[in-house]
N, C-alpha and C positions, 0 to 999 in steps of 0.2 A: 652401342656397338654390338653387332650380331656375332656371337662367338659361341659355338656349341661344340663341346668336347665329349668324348666317350665318358659316360658317368662313372664307369669303373676307374677312371684315371683321376677323378676329382677327389683327392684324399684329404685336403684341408683348404681353408679359405683364408686369405690374407687381404688386408684392406688395400684399396687403390691399385695403382700400377704394379705394386709388388705382387699382388695376387695373380694378375695377368702374367707377369714375368715368370712366376713359378709355374703357372699353367703351361707356358711355352716350354719351359725346361722339361716338364714331365711328359708332354705330349707332342709338341710341334704338330698338332692335329689341325692342319689348315687345308682348305679345299683346293683340289686340282680337278680340272675337267678332263675326263677320260673318254676317248672315242671308242666306237664299237669295233669296226674292222673285222667282223665275223658274220658271214652271210648265212651260215647254217646249212642244213641239208635240204635239197629241193626234190620233190617227188618227180618221177619221170613223166607222168601224164598231166599233172596240173600243179600250178604253183600254190603253195600254202597261203593261208590268210596272212596279210602283213602283220608283223609283230614288232613291238618297240625294240630299238637297239639295246643290246646288252651293255650295261655299265661294267666294262670288263678290262682287266689288265691286258696290255697288248701281247706280252709274252706270257700266255695264260694257260688255263686248263679249258680247252675249247669245248669239251663235252659235258661240262658241269653247268647247270642252270641256276637261276635265282640269285638271291643276294649273296650266296656263298662265294661268288666270283667278283663281287663288288669290292673295290679297295676300301679299307678303313682309314680313318683319319678324322678330320673335322670338316667344318664348312665355312671357314672364314676366307676372305679374299683380300689381296693386296692391291694397291694402286699400280698403274702401269709404270714400268721402268724402261730404261733405254740400255740395250746391250752395246758393248763396245766392239765394233766389227774389226778393228785393226789390232795387230800385234803390239803389245805395250813395251815399255822400256825394259821390264824384267825379262821378257821373251827375247828381245834383241840382245841383252847382255848374255843370256844363256847361249846364244848362237855365235858369239864372237869367236873368231879363230885364235889359235895359239893359247888357249886357256888350259891350265893344268886339269887333270881328271878330277882331283878333289874339289877345285874351285868350280868346275862345271857342275858337279853334283850339288854343291852348296847353292849355286845360282838357280838350279832347278827347284830346290826347296824354297828359296826366297820368292820364286815366281808364284807360290801359293798365297802370298800376302796381297791384300787389297780388298775391294768391294765386289760382291758377287750376288747374283741370284742363284739360289741353290734348290735343286729338286732332289727329294729322297725317295727311292723306290726299293722295296724289298718283296721278294716272292719265294715261297716254298716251291721248288721245282721237282722234288722227288720225295717219296716216303718209303720207309723201310720196315713198317709193321703191317700185319694183315689188315687191321682195321683203320689204316691211315686215311684221314680226310684232310686235304690241304687247308691251312688257315687262310683267311682272307688276306690278299696282298695289302701292303702298307704303302701309302703315298703321302707326302707332305712337301712343304716348300718353306723357304725363308729368304730374307735378304740379310746378308752377313758381311761384317768387316773383319778381316784377319790382320791383326797387328803383329809386328815383329818385336818381341820382347827382348831377345838377345840375338846378336849377329856377330859371331866369332868364327875364326877359321875352322874350328872343329866342333862348334855347337851353334845351332839355330833353334830358337824357341818361338813358336807362333801361337798367339792367343786369339781364339775365335769369339766374336761378340755378335749376337743377334741384334740388328738395328731394324725394327720392323714397324711399318705403318699398315693400317687396315682400312679397307673400303667398306662403308656401311651401306645398308639397304637403300638409304635415301641419297646415296651418291657422295656423302661426305667422306673425308679422310681423317682418321684419328691416329694419334701417335706423334712421333715414333716412341716405341717401347724398346728399351735396351736391356738385354739379358746376357749375363756371362754364359758362354757356351764352353766347348771343349778346348783342350790345349794339346799341342803336339811338340815334343822336344826331339831334335835330331842330333845325334852324336857320331862323329867319325871314328871308326875303328874302336868301338866301345867294347870293353872286355868284361863288363858286368851289367846284366840286364835283370829287370824285375819281372818275374813270371807269376801268372795267376795259377793257383793250385786247386781251385774250387772251394766251395763252402766259405767264401769271404776271406780266403787266405792267400797271401802273397809271399814269395821267397826270392831272394837274390840268387842269381846263377852266374858263375864265373865262366868266361869263355877264353880259349887259348888265343894269343895274338895271331897265330897263323890262321885261325878260323875266321877272323874278322878283318883281315888285311884288305883294304880297299872298299870296305862296306860302310854303311851308315845304319845305326839303330834308330828306330822311331818308337818313342814312348808316348802313349796316349793317356791323357788324364781327363777325369770327369769335370763337371761344372764347378765342383768345390775343390778342385786340384787333387782329389784322391786318385790313386792309381787305377788304371783300367787294364791295359795290356802293353807289352813291349816286345819287339822282335827286330831281327837284323836282316838286311837285304842289300842288294847291289843295284845301283842306277845303271841304266842303259840309255844312250843318247842317239837319236836319229835326226835327220834334217828337219823334220816337222813334228817331232814329239820326243819327250824324255819320259822314262817309266822306271818305277821301283816296285819290287814285289817282296812282301814280307815272307818270313818263314811261318810255319804253322804255330799258332798260339792258342791257349785257352783264354776265354774272355767271360766276364760275368754277363748276365742277361742285360740287354740294353733297355733304356727307358720305354721304347715302343713295345716291349714284350712283358716286362715283369708284372704289370698290373692285370694282364689278360691271360697269362700262361703260368701254370704251376706244374706242368708235366715234364719239364726238363730243367736242368740247373746250370748248364754251361754251353757256350758256343765254342767249337773247335774250328778255327778257320784261318784264312789268310786275307790280306788286303793288298791292293795294288793302287799306287798313285801315278797318274799319267798327266804330264804337263802338255798343254796344247798352246797354240799361238794366242788364243783368246780366253784361256781359263785352265781348268784342270778337272780331272775325273777321279773319284775314289770308288773302287770296286771291292766288294766283299764276297767271299765264298765260305759259307759256314755250315757246319754240322750241328744240329741241335741234339744234345746228348743228356741222358738221364744219369745222375750219379747216385751211388748208394751211400749208406751212412758213413763209410770210411772215406768218402770223397773221391772214389774211383768209379769209372763207368760200370753200371750194373752188368752182371754176367750174361743175362739173357736179353737180347734185343735192346741194346743201350741207345742206338741211334734212331731218333724219331724221323728226322727229315733233313734234307739239304736245302739251304736257302742261298739265293743270290741277291746281292744288293748293288745298287748303282746310284751314286750321288754325283750329280753334275754341278760344277761350280762355273757359272758363266759370268765373265767380267762385265761390270756395269760402267756406264759412261755418265758422268755428271751426278753421281749419287751423293746425296747429302748425308755424310756420316758424322756430322758435328756432334750429334747427341752421343754417339759412341765415344768420341774424343773426350767429351765432358765426363762421361761415366768413368772412363779409364783414368783421367787425371785425378778425379776425386777418390777413387777406390783403390788405385794401384798400391798404395802403402799397405792396405789391409791384405790384398791378395799376395803381395810379396811376403808378408809375415806368414800367411797360410802356407805358401810354397816352402818357405824355410822350415816351418814346423814339420811338414811331411818329409822333407829331405833329412831332417834330423832323425825322425823315426826310422826311415829306411836305412840310414847309415848305422844306427845303433842296434837295430834288430834285423838280422838277415832273414827272419821269418816272423810274420805277424798276422794276426787275424782281427778283422773288424767285427764289432758286435752285431752288425746288421748290414744289409746292402745300403750304401749311402743314399741312393735315389729312392729306393722302396720305402725306407723309413724316414725320408726327408731329413736326414742328418744335416744336410746343407742349409736348412731353413734359418738357423741363427746367423750363419755367415751372410746369407742374402739380406736378412733384416738389418744387420749391422751396415752392410754396404749401402742399403737404401737410405739409412740415416745420414751416411756420408754424402750421398748424392743430394739429399735434401738440405745440406748446409752445415751439418754438425762438423766441428773441427776434428782432425785426426790427432789423437794423443798417442805418440809413439809407444810410451811405456804401457799404458792401459790397453791400447789396441793390440800390441804384440802379445801381451799376457792373455787377452781374450782369444786371439787366434790359436795360441798354443793350448789353452784349456779346451777349446771347442774341438780341435783336431784330436787331442788326447782322448776325448770322450767317444771318439769313433772306435777305439780299441776295445777288444773283448776283455772280460775279467781276467786278471792275472797278467796283463800286458804292462809294460813299464809306465810309470807315472811321469809327470812333467820333469821332476828332478833327475830322472834317469836318462834323459836325452837332451 
């Protein structure tokens, strides 16, 4: 299989499919073909010599030349898939008349479940320092299945799994490879949210009931179920779309950034989820901000750049996600124990610090290795597996944080 990732992202090597799965988690560096769409300037008297088209982001920096405008990512390709052109059952349920506002919101959230082709696009659109040079845009793709973990009147939990096959240079298809991806939990009228404070630190924040009336919180978790960010927003529904926009939150550096950037320490941004008849779209609007030693923005020129992100989830027709079903059936007891361990820490400590960024230091690697053994046929031992999950999650905490007996 031909799979080339940015060498700065290849932090360690694991055997077999696990190594590829972790590589996907760290990079998602898979090739997309980007068109030119930029004719350039033409002299008034004579046309210039023909030049090769720029490999450039469509919404780009049109006056910059060379590879600095070329999207970064990888160069793997997937087999062809079939998009579903018709509105599905989830969309029809969302449009039913006579549904209560809370139930319509809940159905919009449930419409994000299913199989999708996903494209990931991120671009710095403005700089705020005199020497600013825009980073190369980021583009990637995936095929992904979103499972409903919990479906309750006031809580919906969605687990994303990458279920990906790859087209080789000789025309063969290899895979599928299944990798646990991110999770999103939605709660109605949530009065307690977990906020990121910078420097690998999170804290619980209480909200007044009047502040959250009629709203839903979205909590986003990383591949190992460690926290990422959480915010509150309100759904709006129209005849052909439903949309939710978060409040402004702090977020740790994402996987696409931490191994290639060290000049900023936090994203301050918002995200919007929009449901369409045939899928959904996630938009991000982020400021890249440098923090000082105290974990606050530096006094002089703290903001490096503004970034826009656009992730399109296009619903698939006839997609075989059976490999994802097998992975989930075999590994769900482990991940349930991991989620429980994180919940206990969050409840016991309203303020906690991790010893390192979970992705950057591959703190998730022992959990992924354990999951791979379960996929390979090892039986789940509830007592030993739960103890392992709690020990591993406890090891994320910085020195001086509570031990296992304290939560």
